[in-house]
Residue frames relative to the residue before (quaternion, step in Angstrom):
aa qw qx qy qz dx dy dz
X 1.0000 0.0000 0.0000 0.0000 0.00 0.00 0.00
X 0.4013 -0.7353 0.4948 0.2314 3.56 -0.79 0.99
X 0.3776 -0.6807 0.5761 0.2492 3.52 -1.11 0.74
X 0.6594 -0.4850 0.3811 0.4298 3.55 -1.25 0.27
X 0.2605 -0.7673 0.5685 0.1419 3.58 -0.76 1.05
X 0.2038 -0.7700 0.5954 0.1050 3.54 -0.88 0.97
X 0.1288 -0.7788 0.6111 0.0585 3.56 -0.89 0.96
X 0.2146 0.7703 -0.5847 0.1365 3.55 -0.77 0.99
X 0.3778 -0.7107 0.5529 0.2155 3.51 -1.29 0.41
X 0.2813 -0.7262 0.6037 0.1703 3.52 -1.02 0.91
X 0.0020 0.8271 -0.5589 0.0586 3.56 -0.45 1.20
X 0.0727 0.7852 -0.6083 0.0897 3.53 -0.71 1.10
X 0.3981 -0.6222 0.5932 0.3201 3.54 -1.16 0.49
X 0.6525 -0.5386 0.3355 0.4142 3.59 -1.13 0.49
X 0.6384 0.5647 -0.3393 0.3981 3.57 0.96 -0.82
X 0.6763 0.4885 -0.3065 0.4584 3.60 1.14 -0.46
X 0.5512 0.6561 -0.3812 0.3470 3.57 1.26 -0.24
X 0.8274 0.1877 -0.0189 0.5290 3.52 0.98 -0.79
X 0.6470 -0.5115 0.3864 0.4128 3.52 -1.30 0.22
X 0.4280 -0.7166 0.4972 0.2369 3.54 -0.98 0.89
X 0.2673 -0.7293 0.6089 0.1609 3.55 -1.07 0.84
X 0.1654 -0.8002 0.5733 0.0599 3.58 -0.85 1.02
X 0.5443 -0.6451 0.4283 0.3227 3.56 -0.99 0.82
X 0.5604 0.6062 -0.3932 0.4047 3.61 1.12 -0.51
X 0.6505 0.5089 -0.3124 0.4693 3.57 1.04 -0.75
X 0.6403 0.5181 -0.3207 0.4678 3.57 1.04 -0.78
X 0.6274 0.5324 -0.3315 0.4616 3.60 1.04 -0.74
X 0.6470 0.4961 -0.3138 0.4866 3.61 1.01 -0.77
X 0.6125 0.5569 -0.3375 0.4481 3.57 1.06 -0.77
X 0.6522 0.5295 -0.3147 0.4418 3.59 0.93 -0.87
X 0.7011 0.4620 -0.2599 0.4769 3.56 1.11 -0.69
X 0.6894 0.4895 -0.2706 0.4603 3.58 1.24 -0.33
X 0.5639 -0.5553 0.4800 0.3785 3.51 -1.32 -0.51
X 0.1791 -0.7922 0.5775 0.0831 3.56 -1.09 0.73
X 0.1158 -0.7740 0.6214 0.0362 3.55 -0.91 1.04
X 0.2949 -0.7259 0.5914 0.1906 3.57 -0.99 0.83
X 0.2141 -0.7876 0.5697 0.0964 3.56 -0.65 1.16
X 0.2731 -0.8009 0.5218 0.1078 3.57 -0.78 1.08
X 0.5245 -0.6833 0.4340 0.2640 3.55 -1.17 0.69
X 0.4845 -0.6336 0.4637 0.3857 3.59 1.09 -0.66
X 0.6030 0.4858 -0.3571 0.5224 3.57 1.31 -0.12
X 0.4246 -0.7587 0.4302 0.2428 3.58 -0.35 1.24
X 0.6636 0.5106 -0.3160 0.4462 3.60 0.90 -0.89
X 0.6762 0.4823 -0.2875 0.4770 3.57 0.92 -0.92
X 0.6734 0.5070 -0.3015 0.4456 3.58 0.90 -0.92
X 0.6422 0.5078 -0.3294 0.4703 3.60 1.01 -0.73
X 0.6361 0.5142 -0.3216 0.4769 3.59 1.05 -0.77
X 0.6377 0.5276 -0.3147 0.4647 3.58 1.02 -0.83
X 0.6487 0.5088 -0.3116 0.4724 3.60 0.95 -0.86
X 0.6475 0.5221 -0.3161 0.4564 3.58 0.98 -0.88
X 0.6541 0.5164 -0.3079 0.4589 3.57 0.97 -0.89
X 0.6669 0.5030 -0.2957 0.4634 3.58 0.95 -0.89
X 0.6868 0.4763 -0.2921 0.4650 3.59 0.90 -0.88
X 0.6544 0.5226 -0.3073 0.4518 3.60 1.14 -0.61
X 0.8503 0.2305 -0.0626 0.4690 3.57 0.82 -0.99
X 0.7141 0.5109 -0.2814 0.3870 3.60 0.90 -0.85
X 0.2247 0.7750 -0.5784 0.1195 3.61 -0.81 0.98
X 0.3016 0.7514 -0.5263 0.2597 3.59 1.15 0.51
X 0.7680 -0.0938 0.0616 0.6305 3.53 1.08 -0.76
X 0.5726 -0.6077 0.4213 0.3541 3.57 -1.13 0.57
X 0.3565 -0.6957 0.5762 0.2384 3.56 -1.10 0.73
X 0.4014 -0.7639 0.4614 0.2062 3.56 -0.50 1.25
X 0.7849 -0.1827 0.1620 0.5694 3.57 0.90 -0.93
X 0.3601 -0.6809 0.5906 0.2407 3.52 -1.38 0.25
X 0.0480 0.8085 -0.5794 0.0911 3.56 -0.71 1.11
X 0.5912 -0.5153 0.4554 0.4213 3.59 -1.22 0.34
X 0.6656 -0.5603 0.3115 0.3822 3.57 -1.03 0.80
X 0.6759 0.5010 -0.3133 0.4404 3.63 0.78 -0.95
X 0.6682 0.4915 -0.2992 0.4715 3.59 0.96 -0.87
X 0.6542 0.5142 -0.3109 0.4593 3.57 0.97 -0.87
X 0.6609 0.5097 -0.3058 0.4581 3.58 0.93 -0.89
X 0.6506 0.5166 -0.3148 0.4590 3.57 0.96 -0.83
X 0.6596 0.5071 -0.3067 0.4623 3.56 1.00 -0.82
X 0.6915 0.4741 -0.2798 0.4678 3.59 0.96 -0.86
X 0.5820 0.6176 -0.3624 0.3854 3.58 1.12 -0.68
X 0.7523 0.3987 -0.1972 0.4859 3.56 1.06 -0.75
X 0.7311 0.3371 -0.2149 0.5529 3.58 1.28 0.16
X 0.3659 -0.7763 0.4756 0.1933 3.58 -0.39 1.24
X 0.6949 0.4733 -0.2768 0.4653 3.59 1.16 -0.50
X 0.6252 0.5271 -0.3380 0.4659 3.59 1.28 0.06
X 0.1148 -0.8002 0.5884 0.0148 3.55 -0.90 1.02
X 0.3317 -0.7307 0.5662 0.1883 3.54 -1.31 0.43
X 0.1057 -0.7191 0.6766 0.1181 3.53 -1.22 0.60
X 0.1642 0.8112 -0.5296 0.1858 3.56 -0.60 1.12
X 0.4942 -0.6277 0.5194 0.3033 3.52 -1.37 0.30
X 0.1335 0.7917 -0.5794 0.1407 3.54 -0.73 1.06
X 0.4551 -0.6490 0.5129 0.3296 3.58 -1.21 -0.45
X 0.1690 -0.7382 0.6381 0.1389 3.53 -1.31 0.38
X 0.1165 -0.8172 0.5624 0.0466 3.57 -1.07 0.61
X 0.1682 -0.7530 0.6268 0.1088 3.53 -1.34 0.31
X 0.2173 -0.7889 0.5665 0.0976 3.57 -0.94 0.91
X 0.3455 -0.7467 0.5370 0.1865 3.54 -0.87 0.98
X 0.6764 -0.4949 0.3474 0.4206 3.57 -1.24 0.19
X 0.5486 -0.6187 0.4566 0.3284 3.56 -1.19 0.61
X 0.0291 -0.7535 0.6551 0.0462 3.53 -1.24 0.56
X 0.1437 -0.8194 0.5515 0.0615 3.59 -0.96 0.73
X 0.3293 -0.6808 0.6146 0.2244 3.51 -1.28 0.56
X 0.4393 -0.7829 0.3659 0.2453 3.55 -0.20 1.35
X 0.7160 0.4768 -0.2931 0.4172 3.60 0.78 -0.91
X 0.7345 0.3998 -0.2351 0.4953 3.59 1.12 -0.56
X 0.3481 -0.7577 0.4751 0.2812 3.57 1.33 -0.18
X 0.4103 0.7020 -0.4802 0.3291 3.59 1.15 0.56
X 0.1612 -0.7796 0.5990 0.0862 3.56 -1.07 0.72
X 0.1397 -0.8068 0.5729 0.0354 3.56 -0.88 0.97
X 0.0446 -0.7683 0.6373 0.0400 3.55 -1.08 0.76
X 0.3299 -0.7531 0.5422 0.1732 3.54 -0.99 0.85
X 0.0742 -0.8156 0.5738 -0.0066 3.57 -0.65 1.11
X 0.0850 -0.7690 0.6316 0.0504 3.56 -0.90 0.95
X 0.0729 -0.8096 0.5818 -0.0281 3.56 -0.97 0.90
X 0.0290 0.8062 -0.5879 0.0596 3.56 -1.00 0.84
X 0.5379 -0.6271 0.4653 0.3177 3.56 -1.19 0.60
X 0.0644 0.7888 -0.6105 0.0299 3.55 -1.18 0.59
X 0.3592 -0.6322 0.6218 0.2910 3.52 -1.37 0.24
X 0.0482 -0.8280 0.5565 -0.0486 3.55 -0.79 1.03
X 0.1573 -0.7296 0.6531 0.1282 3.54 -1.23 0.60
X 0.1837 0.7692 -0.5940 0.1471 3.57 -0.82 1.01
X 0.6011 -0.5152 0.4395 0.4244 3.56 -1.31 -0.01
X 0.6368 -0.5501 0.3812 0.3829 3.57 -1.27 0.03
X 0.4756 0.6856 -0.4368 0.3360 3.58 1.25 -0.06
X 0.5714 -0.6025 0.4397 0.3423 3.55 -1.13 0.71
X 0.8580 0.0499 -0.0785 0.5051 3.57 -0.99 0.98
X 0.2787 0.7797 -0.5167 0.2176 3.59 1.10 0.64
X 0.5317 -0.6307 0.4639 0.3231 3.56 -1.10 0.70
X 0.5374 -0.6480 0.4264 0.3308 3.60 -1.05 0.62
X 0.4033 -0.6494 0.5873 0.2660 3.52 -1.23 0.64
X 0.7539 -0.0652 0.0788 0.6490 3.52 1.10 -0.91
X 0.1206 0.7891 -0.6012 0.0357 3.57 -1.16 0.45
X 0.0576 -0.7775 0.6239 0.0546 3.53 -1.30 0.31
X 0.3321 -0.7289 0.5678 0.1899 3.58 -0.81 1.02
X 0.0163 -0.7972 0.6034 -0.0011 3.54 -1.17 0.61
X 0.5337 -0.6101 0.4641 0.3572 3.61 -1.19 0.41
X 0.2551 -0.7628 0.5746 0.1515 3.58 -1.03 0.77
X 0.6381 -0.5215 0.3978 0.4033 3.56 -1.31 0.19
X 0.7190 -0.4562 0.3020 0.4286 3.58 -1.27 0.19
X 0.7179 0.3904 -0.2538 0.5175 3.60 1.17 -0.48
X 0.6504 -0.5833 0.2991 0.3838 3.60 1.23 0.44
X 0.5293 0.6448 -0.4113 0.3672 3.61 1.23 0.07
X 0.4920 -0.5955 0.5395 0.3350 3.52 -1.32 0.41
X 0.2496 -0.7631 0.5775 0.1477 3.59 -0.88 0.91
X 0.6510 -0.5134 0.3790 0.4110 3.56 -1.25 0.35
X 0.6362 0.5356 -0.3285 0.4478 3.59 0.99 -0.83
X 0.6741 0.5006 -0.2940 0.4566 3.58 0.94 -0.91
X 0.6703 0.4958 -0.2978 0.4649 3.56 1.00 -0.82
X 0.6059 0.5302 -0.3556 0.4747 3.60 1.06 -0.66
X 0.6507 0.5095 -0.3098 0.4701 3.56 0.97 -0.87
X 0.7015 0.4996 -0.2878 0.4189 3.59 0.73 -1.07
X 0.6813 0.4705 -0.2961 0.4762 3.60 0.88 -0.89
X 0.6334 0.5209 -0.3311 0.4666 3.61 0.98 -0.80
X 0.6466 0.5245 -0.3069 0.4610 3.56 1.00 -0.86
X 0.6743 0.4934 -0.2946 0.4637 3.60 0.91 -0.90
X 0.6249 0.5291 -0.3295 0.4701 3.57 1.02 -0.81
X 0.6680 0.5027 -0.2893 0.4663 3.56 0.91 -0.98
X 0.6443 0.5360 -0.3195 0.4422 3.59 0.92 -0.92
X 0.6903 0.4808 -0.2770 0.4642 3.57 0.80 -1.03
X 0.6734 0.5075 -0.2943 0.4497 3.56 0.87 -0.99
X 0.6747 0.5014 -0.2921 0.4561 3.59 0.91 -0.91
X 0.6703 0.4987 -0.3024 0.4589 3.57 0.90 -0.91
X 0.6642 0.4985 -0.2995 0.4696 3.58 0.99 -0.82
X 0.7241 0.4609 -0.2526 0.4466 3.58 0.80 -1.02
X 0.7685 0.3691 -0.1877 0.4878 3.57 1.01 -0.81
X 0.4593 -0.7150 0.4302 0.3047 3.57 1.27 0.11
X 0.3496 0.7307 -0.5054 0.2974 3.59 1.05 0.76
X 0.3904 -0.7884 0.4320 0.1983 3.56 -0.50 1.19
X 0.8225 -0.0432 0.0537 0.5646 3.60 0.98 -0.71
X 0.6144 -0.5641 0.4139 0.3648 3.54 -1.31 0.30
X 0.3932 0.6711 -0.5061 0.3728 3.58 1.22 0.30
X 0.6529 0.4566 -0.2940 0.5280 3.58 1.25 -0.48
X 0.0546 -0.8781 0.4750 0.0202 3.54 0.89 1.05
X 0.7171 0.4703 -0.2733 0.4357 3.59 0.68 -1.06
X 0.6311 0.5359 -0.3364 0.4488 3.59 1.05 -0.70
X 0.6914 0.4507 -0.2746 0.4934 3.56 1.15 -0.57
X 0.8493 0.2765 -0.0925 0.4400 3.54 0.52 -1.23
X 0.7400 0.3381 -0.2380 0.5306 3.59 1.22 -0.07
X 0.2763 0.8004 -0.4775 0.2346 3.51 1.26 0.55
X 0.7976 0.2939 -0.1209 0.5126 3.58 1.01 -0.84
X 0.1424 0.8364 -0.5166 0.1157 3.60 1.12 0.61
X 0.6888 0.5283 -0.2993 0.3960 3.58 0.83 -1.00
X 0.5665 0.6004 -0.3894 0.4086 3.61 1.17 -0.41
X 0.5553 0.6236 -0.3881 0.3902 3.58 1.20 -0.47
X 0.5519 0.6332 -0.3848 0.3825 3.59 1.16 -0.55
X 0.7643 0.3838 -0.1828 0.4849 3.56 1.04 -0.78
X 0.6589 0.4816 -0.2963 0.4961 3.58 1.31 0.16
X 0.3979 -0.6560 0.5717 0.2909 3.53 -1.30 0.31
X 0.2540 -0.7618 0.5789 0.1416 3.57 -0.79 1.05
X 0.2104 -0.7730 0.5903 0.0990 3.56 -0.93 0.97
X 0.1234 -0.7837 0.6081 0.0293 3.55 -0.78 1.14
X 0.4077 -0.6960 0.5340 0.2534 3.60 -0.91 0.91
X 0.4856 -0.7147 0.4255 0.2689 3.58 -0.65 1.15
X 0.6161 0.5736 -0.3408 0.4186 3.60 1.14 -0.59
X 0.6904 0.4415 -0.2669 0.5071 3.58 1.26 -0.35
X 0.5763 0.5790 -0.3792 0.4345 3.58 1.28 -0.05
X 0.5417 -0.6482 0.4346 0.3122 3.56 -0.85 1.02
X 0.5608 -0.6139 0.4467 0.3303 3.54 -1.01 0.86
X 0.7755 0.3170 -0.2506 0.4851 3.56 -0.86 0.97
X 0.6210 0.4989 -0.3487 0.4939 3.58 1.25 -0.28
X 0.2228 -0.8233 0.5132 0.0960 3.56 -0.32 1.27
X 0.6389 -0.5143 0.4126 0.3964 3.53 -1.29 0.39
X 0.6294 0.5453 -0.3247 0.4484 3.58 1.06 -0.79
X 0.6678 0.4917 -0.3009 0.4710 3.58 0.98 -0.85
X 0.6075 0.5495 -0.3429 0.4597 3.59 1.06 -0.75
X 0.6984 0.4622 -0.2710 0.4746 3.58 0.88 -0.95
X 0.5950 0.5684 -0.3522 0.4459 3.57 1.15 -0.60
X 0.6979 0.4637 -0.2595 0.4802 3.59 1.04 -0.81
X 0.7535 0.3939 -0.2094 0.4829 3.58 0.80 -1.06
X 0.3823 -0.7969 0.4279 0.1889 3.61 -0.60 1.12
X 0.6952 0.3578 -0.2861 0.5539 3.61 1.22 0.18
X 0.7260 -0.4536 0.2896 0.4282 3.57 -1.28 -0.01
X 0.1301 0.7776 -0.5995 0.1380 3.57 -0.84 1.05
X 0.0769 -0.8130 0.5771 0.0056 3.59 -0.98 0.85
X 0.2641 -0.6972 0.6391 0.1890 3.54 -1.22 0.65
X 0.0019 0.8463 -0.5260 0.0842 3.56 -0.49 1.21
X 0.6364 -0.5119 0.4146 0.4013 3.55 -1.33 0.17
X 0.6782 -0.4815 0.3518 0.4294 3.56 -1.26 0.28
X 0.6569 0.5264 -0.3241 0.4316 3.60 0.88 -0.88
X 0.6555 0.4969 -0.3092 0.4774 3.60 0.99 -0.80
X 0.6537 0.5090 -0.2980 0.4741 3.58 1.00 -0.89
X 0.6480 0.5374 -0.3065 0.4443 3.57 0.95 -0.92
X 0.6251 0.5460 -0.3347 0.4463 3.57 1.01 -0.79
X 0.6536 0.5052 -0.3110 0.4700 3.58 1.02 -0.80
X 0.6604 0.5100 -0.3003 0.4622 3.59 1.07 -0.75
X 0.7939 0.3832 -0.1599 0.4442 3.56 0.81 -1.06
X 0.7495 0.2815 -0.1920 0.5676 3.60 1.22 -0.24
X 0.4937 -0.6127 0.5028 0.3578 3.56 -1.28 -0.06
X 0.0376 -0.8019 0.5956 -0.0263 3.56 -0.30 1.28
X 0.4633 -0.7140 0.4580 0.2565 3.53 -0.63 1.15
X 0.8554 0.1463 -0.1212 0.4819 3.55 -0.98 0.90
X 0.6278 0.5674 -0.3145 0.4301 3.58 1.22 0.38
X 0.0543 -0.7395 0.6689 0.0527 3.50 -1.33 0.52
X 0.2040 -0.7812 0.5728 0.1413 3.57 -1.19 0.37
X 0.3396 -0.7029 0.5863 0.2162 3.52 -1.28 0.51
X 0.0036 -0.7723 0.6352 -0.0089 3.55 -1.01 0.89
X 0.2726 -0.7758 0.5531 0.1339 3.57 -0.90 0.97
X 0.1109 -0.8064 0.5806 0.0186 3.56 -0.64 1.18
X 0.3019 -0.7586 0.5472 0.1845 3.62 -0.78 0.98
X 0.1374 -0.7989 0.5840 0.0428 3.59 -0.58 1.17
X 0.3829 -0.7287 0.5080 0.2539 3.65 -0.57 1.03
X 0.1090 0.7883 -0.5956 0.1096 3.56 -0.89 0.97
X 0.8607 -0.1182 0.0529 0.4923 3.56 -0.78 1.15
X 0.7323 -0.4277 0.2289 0.4780 3.56 0.95 0.88
X 0.6878 0.3798 -0.2612 0.5608 3.58 1.33 0.02
X 0.4402 -0.6642 0.5151 0.3158 3.59 -1.21 -0.49
X 0.1547 -0.6887 0.6882 0.1676 3.48 -1.33 0.50
X 0.2588 -0.7838 0.5512 0.1218 3.56 -0.76 1.08
X 0.1432 -0.7952 0.5874 0.0466 3.55 -0.57 1.21
X 0.2371 -0.7549 0.5990 0.1227 3.57 -0.81 1.07
X 0.1260 -0.8000 0.5859 0.0281 3.58 -0.44 1.27
X 0.1712 -0.7547 0.6248 0.1035 3.55 -1.13 0.73
X 0.0727 -0.8328 0.5467 -0.0464 3.54 -0.50 1.28
X 0.4728 -0.6383 0.5273 0.3017 3.57 -1.13 0.70
X 0.5091 -0.6699 0.4517 0.2968 3.56 -0.83 0.97
X 0.8576 0.1316 -0.1183 0.4829 3.56 -0.85 1.04
X 0.7172 0.4141 -0.2498 0.5017 3.59 1.24 0.07
X 0.4459 -0.6342 0.5513 0.3083 3.55 -1.29 0.43
X 0.4457 0.6803 -0.4464 0.3732 3.54 0.48 1.24
X 0.2106 -0.7592 0.6075 0.1010 3.56 -0.70 1.15
X 0.2277 -0.8047 0.5400 0.0951 3.56 -0.71 1.11
X 0.8037 -0.1698 0.1099 0.5596 3.58 1.18 -0.31
X 0.1662 -0.7578 0.6185 0.1251 3.53 -1.32 0.29
X 0.0544 -0.7740 0.6304 0.0235 3.54 -1.19 0.63
X 0.2004 0.7695 -0.5791 0.1802 3.57 -0.86 0.97
X 0.6006 -0.5532 0.4288 0.3865 3.54 -1.29 0.23
X 0.4065 -0.7323 0.4932 0.2348 3.57 -0.72 1.06
X 0.7591 0.1707 -0.1322 0.6141 3.56 1.20 -0.48
X 0.2853 -0.7665 0.5612 0.1271 3.52 -1.17 0.63
X 0.0214 -0.8605 0.5088 0.0154 3.61 0.47 1.14
X 0.0155 -0.8008 0.5980 -0.0301 3.56 -0.89 0.98
X 0.2793 -0.7201 0.6094 0.1792 3.56 -0.96 0.90
X 0.2908 -0.7713 0.5444 0.1556 3.57 -0.61 1.14
X 0.4194 -0.7259 0.4918 0.2352 3.55 -0.64 1.14
X 0.5293 -0.6701 0.4214 0.3052 3.61 -1.01 0.76
X 0.4698 -0.5871 0.5603 0.3473 3.51 -1.32 0.35
X 0.0212 -0.8233 0.5658 -0.0405 3.58 -0.78 1.03
X 0.2452 -0.7437 0.6015 0.1582 3.52 -1.28 0.40
X 0.0132 0.7899 -0.6110 0.0509 3.55 -0.70 1.11
X 0.8379 -0.0148 -0.0271 0.5450 3.57 -0.59 1.13
X 0.6987 -0.4762 0.2680 0.4618 3.55 1.10 0.69
X 0.6378 0.4963 -0.3268 0.4899 3.60 1.31 -0.04
X 0.2949 -0.7744 0.5370 0.1579 3.57 -0.76 1.03
X 0.1120 0.7683 -0.6285 0.0457 3.56 -1.10 0.68
X 0.4329 -0.6829 0.5265 0.2629 3.54 -1.30 0.36
X 0.4573 -0.7179 0.4618 0.2494 3.53 -0.77 1.08
X 0.6439 -0.5544 0.3771 0.3687 3.56 -1.22 0.51
X 0.3816 -0.6992 0.5569 0.2354 3.55 -1.05 0.83
X 0.2049 -0.7874 0.5736 0.0949 3.58 -1.08 0.73
X 0.3176 -0.7203 0.5862 0.1918 3.57 -0.87 1.00
X 0.2690 -0.8159 0.4979 0.1183 3.57 -0.57 1.17
X 0.6038 0.5853 -0.3577 0.4060 3.60 1.23 -0.20
X 0.3195 -0.7516 0.5471 0.1836 3.58 -0.67 1.09
X 0.5996 0.5485 -0.3580 0.4599 3.58 1.23 -0.40
X 0.7512 0.3852 -0.1971 0.4984 3.60 1.08 -0.71
X 0.2882 0.7988 -0.4814 0.2172 3.59 0.93 0.88
X 0.4975 -0.6361 0.4464 0.3855 3.59 1.18 -0.46
X 0.6889 0.3590 -0.2619 0.5726 3.55 1.34 -0.06
X 0.5027 -0.5996 0.5076 0.3607 3.55 -1.31 0.12
X 0.0788 -0.8084 0.5833 -0.0096 3.53 -0.42 1.27
X 0.6823 -0.4423 0.3562 0.4604 3.57 -1.26 0.07
X 0.6285 0.5380 -0.3291 0.4552 3.58 1.07 -0.76
X 0.6203 0.5331 -0.3425 0.4623 3.59 1.07 -0.69
X 0.6615 0.5089 -0.3134 0.4530 3.57 0.87 -0.94
X 0.6227 0.5203 -0.3352 0.4788 3.60 1.04 -0.74
X 0.6497 0.5069 -0.3131 0.4721 3.57 1.05 -0.74
X 0.5795 0.5842 -0.3740 0.4278 3.61 1.08 -0.64
X 0.6276 0.5739 -0.3472 0.3953 3.57 0.97 -0.80
X 0.5920 0.5923 -0.3631 0.4085 3.60 1.14 -0.54
X 0.5792 0.5969 -0.3787 0.4060 3.60 1.18 -0.52
X 0.7872 0.3119 -0.1579 0.5080 3.57 1.03 -0.75
X 0.3788 0.7242 -0.4913 0.3012 3.57 1.24 0.28
X 0.4764 -0.6781 0.4842 0.2808 3.58 -0.99 0.83
């Protein structure tokens, strides 16, 4: 016998999805010391060092240490901060199946680069979520994006007197119009099956290309004249994800625009009983813009960044 199914939409503005970054914390960071904490994976650590040396200059990095050593050093000094690769998560509301007294919570988790003090569970001074590889590792492309994004965020907030990331558009959509004069490179692996490069260009009124991973990677890791790239970052929200499409200037710590679903509608699957066993039906994300891939609806949304 089916239990009463409840249908509702989870609606959040983007600013409510994640922890807020405040300029006061960035100002304290500039006055303190920064240690880069390493993972112990040589490939990842070398990529992290390359990203930091290429983009980061808000404050000097004092030294590179294994994570445990770096954390211990920062724990005993209030003026010392850590920049490191970690994860962030979001927990959705509890739901229960009445006859079994079981309770379920939905947890979403994603990789990020974070700056914080050495205190346990300390709030971030700065952070940036990024997509990881299929085996959960940070890739060089993702780390270049994340560090460039953090550098840009800190620099913009300091220079423009922006108090917090609640002022999202003032920070991340300040340079939308520059996209008109650049070619955007989209990684073909993130483009929805059946959406052709020709159709993408037909929709988007400026130059845009769907390319192989190697071509996309070159735009991310080097400075390609007249180029920008799109990277999709999964942001944990209420046990689900909001996928933010970032547009970055090739070779620079400069965000040119962001595109994402302003609301995150979810159909909550019903509690059901089959053969006397209760279970909760699958939840369905109703937003075609928030699929985690580049859909035709996403490309149409991109055009709003450069609309006059």
